[in-house]
C-alpha positions in Angstrom: 107.0 92.9 103.8 103.6 93.5 102.3 102.4 93.8 98.8 102.0 97.4 98.5 103.8 99.9 97.0 106.9 101.3 98.8 107.9 104.8 99.2 111.5 105.5 97.4 112.5 109.0 99.4 114.4 109.8 96.3 111.2 110.0 94.0 109.8 112.6 96.4 111.4 116.0 95.0 110.7 115.5 91.5 107.0 114.5 92.4 106.7 117.7 94.5 108.1 119.9 91.4 105.4 118.3 89.0 102.7 119.4 91.5 104.1 123.2 91.1 104.5 123.4 87.8 102.1 126.4 85.9 102.1 124.8 82.5 100.5 121.6 83.5 99.6 119.9 80.2 103.0 120.5 79.1 104.8 119.0 82.1 102.5 115.9 81.6 103.3 115.3 78.1 107.0 116.0 78.6 107.0 113.4 81.4 104.9 111.3 79.8 107.4 111.0 76.7 110.4 110.5 79.1 108.4 107.7 80.6 107.8 106.4 77.5 111.6 106.5 76.3 112.6 105.0 79.6 110.0 101.9 79.0 112.0 101.8 75.5 115.4 100.8 77.2 114.0 98.8 80.0 112.5 95.9 78.0 109.6 97.0 76.3 111.0 97.9 73.0 108.4 98.3 70.1 105.5 99.1 73.0 103.1 101.4 73.8 101.5 102.6 76.9 98.4 103.5 78.2 97.9 105.5 81.6 95.7 104.7 84.3 95.7 105.0 88.2 96.0 101.3 89.7 96.3 97.5 89.1 92.8 96.6 88.6 92.5 99.5 85.9 95.1 98.4 83.9 93.9 94.8 83.8 90.5 96.3 82.8 92.3 98.4 79.9 94.2 95.5 78.6 90.7 93.2 78.5 89.3 96.0 76.4 92.0 96.1 74.1 92.1 92.9 73.6 88.4 92.3 72.9 88.7 95.3 70.7 91.6 94.3 68.3 90.9 90.3 68.0 87.0 90.9 67.5 86.6 87.8 69.9 85.1 87.8 73.2 86.2 85.0 75.4 89.3 84.6 77.7 91.1 82.2 79.7 92.1 83.0 83.1 93.9 80.6 85.9 92.9 79.3 89.2 94.5 81.0 92.0 94.9 84.2 90.1 94.6 87.9 91.4 93.8 90.5 89.0 91.8 92.8 90.7 88.2 93.5 92.3 86.6 95.6 89.5 83.6 93.8 87.2 86.2 92.4 84.4 89.2 91.7 86.6 87.0 90.3 89.0 85.9 87.5 86.3 89.5 86.6 86.5 90.2 86.6 90.3 89.9 83.0 91.6 92.2 83.5 94.6 89.4 83.6 97.3 85.7 82.8 96.5 84.8 85.2 99.3 86.3 88.2 96.7 83.6 86.9 93.9 80.5 86.0 96.5 77.4 87.9 95.8 78.4 89.2 92.5 77.9 87.9 89.1 80.9 88.7 86.9 81.5 89.3 83.5 80.6 86.6 81.5 83.1 84.5 78.9 86.4 83.6 81.2 87.1 79.9 81.5 89.5 79.4 84.5 92.2 76.3 83.8 94.7 75.3 86.7 97.9 77.1 87.1 101.0 74.5 87.2 101.7 73.8 90.7 104.6 71.4 91.1 104.4 71.3 95.0 100.9 70.1 94.5 100.2 68.8 91.5 97.1 68.3 89.6 97.9 66.3 86.7 99.8 63.1 86.4 103.4 63.1 85.3 106.4 65.6 86.2 106.2 68.6 83.9 102.9 70.3 85.3 103.5 73.4 82.7 103.0 70.9 79.9 100.4 69.1 81.4 98.2 72.4 81.7 99.2 73.1 78.2 98.0 70.0 77.4 94.8 70.5 78.9 94.3 73.7 77.4 94.9 72.5 73.8 93.5 68.8 73.9 90.6 69.4 76.4 89.3 73.0 76.9 89.7 73.7 72.9 88.1 70.4 71.8 85.4 69.8 74.4 84.4 73.4 75.8 85.7 76.5 74.2 86.6 77.3 70.9 90.1 78.5 70.3 88.9 80.7 67.3 86.7 82.9 70.0 89.0 83.4 72.6 90.5 86.6 72.7 93.2 86.4 75.1 95.0 84.4 77.8 95.4 86.6 81.2 98.3 85.2 83.3 100.6 86.0 86.2 104.0 85.0 85.3 104.8 84.5 89.0 101.2 83.8 90.5 100.9 85.9 93.7 97.9 85.6 95.8 97.5 82.1 95.1 100.8 81.0 96.6 103.9 82.8 95.4 103.7 79.8 92.8 106.7 80.0 90.2 105.8 78.1 87.1 108.0 75.4 85.9 110.5 76.3 82.7 109.1 76.0 79.4 105.5 76.7 80.6 105.2 81.0 79.7 106.9 79.7 76.6 104.6 77.1 75.8 101.9 79.4 76.5 103.3 81.9 73.9 103.5 79.1 71.4 99.9 78.2 71.9 98.7 81.5 71.6 100.7 82.0 68.6 98.9 79.0 67.1 95.7 80.4 67.7 95.7 83.8 66.9 95.3 84.4 70.6 96.6 87.2 72.5 99.2 86.9 75.4 98.3 89.3 78.3 101.1 89.2 81.3 99.5 90.5 84.4 103.0 92.2 86.3 101.3 94.3 88.6 102.6 92.4 91.6 105.7 90.9 90.2 107.1 93.6 87.7 109.4 96.7 88.7 112.2 94.9 89.7 110.5 93.0 92.2 112.0 89.4 91.1 115.6 90.9 90.4 114.5 91.8 86.7 112.7 94.4 85.7 109.8 92.1 84.6 109.3 88.7 85.5 108.8 87.1 82.2 112.4 88.2 81.7 113.2 85.2 83.7 112.1 82.9 80.9 112.5 85.2 78.0 109.2 85.4 77.3 107.4 88.5 75.5 103.4 89.1 75.8 101.3 91.2 73.6 99.9 93.3 76.4 101.3 94.0 79.9 99.7 95.6 82.8 101.9 97.4 85.6 100.7 99.2 88.8 101.7 99.1 92.7 105.8 99.8 93.1 106.0 101.8 89.4 105.0 104.9 91.5 106.4 104.6 94.9 103.2 104.8 96.6 101.6 107.1 94.3 98.9 105.5 92.2 99.9 104.9 88.6 99.0 101.9 86.3 100.1 101.3 82.9 98.8 98.9 79.9 101.7 98.4 77.7 101.2 96.6 74.6 102.8 96.1 71.2 102.3 99.1 68.9 100.6 97.3 66.3 97.9 96.6 69.0 97.7 99.6 70.9 97.6 101.7 67.8 94.3 100.1 66.8 92.6 101.8 69.2 91.0 105.0 67.4 91.0 108.6 69.0 88.8 108.2 72.1 88.1 104.6 72.4 89.9 104.6 75.5 91.1 107.6 77.8 91.7 108.4 81.6 91.0 111.6 83.4 94.1 111.5 85.7 96.3 109.1 83.7 99.6 110.0 82.9 99.3 112.9 85.5 102.7 114.6 86.2 103.0 114.0 90.0 102.6 110.5 89.6 104.8 110.2 86.2 107.9 112.1 87.9 107.7 109.4 91.1 107.5 106.6 88.6 110.3 108.0 86.5 112.7 108.1 89.5 111.7 104.9 90.7 112.3 103.0 87.5 115.9 104.9 87.1 116.8 103.5 90.9 115.8 100.2 90.2 117.4 100.3 86.9 120.4 101.6 88.3 120.4 99.5 91.7 117.6 98.0 93.3 116.8 95.5 90.8 120.4 93.9 91.1 119.6 93.9 95.0 116.6 92.4 94.8 118.3 89.3 93.2 121.3 89.7 95.4 119.6 90.1 98.9 116.8 88.0 97.3 119.1 84.8 96.9 120.6 85.6 100.6 117.0 85.7 101.8 116.0 82.0 100.2 119.2 80.5 101.5 118.4 81.8 105.1 114.8 80.4 104.7 115.8 77.3 103.8 117.9 76.9 106.5 115.2 77.6 108.5 113.4 74.9 106.7 116.1 72.3 107.9 115.1 73.0 111.3 111.6 73.0 111.4 109.5 70.5 109.7 106.1 72.6 109.3 107.8 74.5 106.4 107.1 72.4 103.5 108.5 74.5 100.8 110.3 77.7 100.1 110.2 79.4 96.5 110.3 82.6 94.7 112.6 84.8 92.6 114.3 87.9 93.8 112.2 89.6 96.5 109.1 87.9 95.6 109.2 84.9 98.2 107.0 82.4 99.6 107.5 79.9 102.6 104.3 77.0 102.7 103.5 75.7 106.0 102.0 72.1 106.1 100.8 69.7 108.7 103.3 67.5 107.5 105.7 66.8 104.8 104.7 63.6 103.7 101.1 64.6 103.0 102.0 68.1 102.2 98.4 69.5 103.4 98.1 73.1 103.9 98.3 74.1 107.9 96.2 77.3 107.6 96.4 77.5 111.3 100.2 77.9 111.7 100.1 80.4 108.9 97.9 82.6 110.6 99.4 82.1 114.2 102.8 82.5 112.8 102.1 86.0 111.1 100.1 86.9 114.0 103.4 86.5 116.5 105.5 88.1 113.7 103.1 91.1 114.2 103.7 91.0 117.9 107.6 91.2 117.5 107.5 94.0 115.0 107.6 91.8 111.7 105.1 92.4 109.4 103.8 89.6 107.3 101.0 88.5 104.9 99.6 85.1 103.7 98.9 83.8 100.4 97.4 80.8 98.8 96.0 78.3 101.5 99.0 78.5 103.9 102.0 80.4 102.5 103.9 83.2 104.2 104.7 85.8 101.7 107.9 88.0 101.7 108.0 91.2 99.9 110.1 93.6 101.4 111.2 97.1 99.8 113.7 96.3 96.9 116.6 98.4 98.9 116.4 96.0 101.7 119.9 94.9 103.4 121.3 91.6 104.3 121.5 93.0 107.9 117.7 93.7 107.7 117.1 90.1 106.2 119.1 88.9 109.5 116.9 91.0 111.5 113.8 89.6 110.3 114.7 86.2 110.0 115.6 86.4 113.8 111.9 87.9 114.7 110.5 85.0 112.3 112.3 81.8 113.9 111.0 83.3 117.4 107.5 83.9 115.9 107.7 80.3 114.4 108.6 78.7 117.8 105.9 80.2 119.6 103.5 79.4 117.0 104.4 75.7 117.1 104.2 75.7 121.1 100.4 76.6 120.6 
């Protein structure tokens, strides 16, 4: 149930055929055209992709494109966000200070809070609107000229920061704010995209379209592929040679990605929605029996279980989180943490209800053991 790419066995034969083709260049271009065609029918109509090998590289490309077409130099990111560990993407990554320790990052990035309804930083019930007000009436007034901001980079559902689902209206409000000031909106869907949340892209839950999107991880079923997807009117402003990649769009990875996308479109996104809802229900039943579980949140098969010292204070319980994950490992259940004390669940998209039931049995046993320490 980790965050890394999952292998779909069905993708392997097509990938193998791509390796053995003699006409490499023609095969590569054919697969890229097929890839672009598939993107057009899966929610990215009117968009154009640029191929690369990873999520952080996709983010680097998105940032470069935003500066190139806007002529502006500044950016806005979010506290708790994770976008990679290379120099440009690292400037936005703000989930753990150790990721930036000893490394001066790219200048020009200002971070703002990501709306957290469980641990609100602002007054009022609508934390999404509060963050938007902070950007519009605080940041743009006193610190960062809106006319100098090239783009706002955000995860539609924050990953490393704690699997935080934004309040309804937040992404739409961010879209409107960007439109008012001529700012590009970049959605980082590296972790949340490709069927993970029950839709091809997480932003589709709120019917909000970005100007630029980054994709990777599950896109290639374990093979290294990333994408920068942007509106054609934006992507076509790059002149020939302005951005390129040695192995981007190679036939092996494109073949695997095409099969992966087809499977997700036909059955696995729907499975993520159905089994994810069941998984959330089972976790909330577990929450009713164990006070250490403060909140269960997520969409599809992108689920977080927040552990707290007590429900009244909602103070993070890092020890319990670490101990539960360790005890689960010894029982054969692989888990990871995120945020301050959240256990994340991100199983393969073909996971079954029976497998969720098995995982829940192991999880509750690990939880009981951890609480006894």
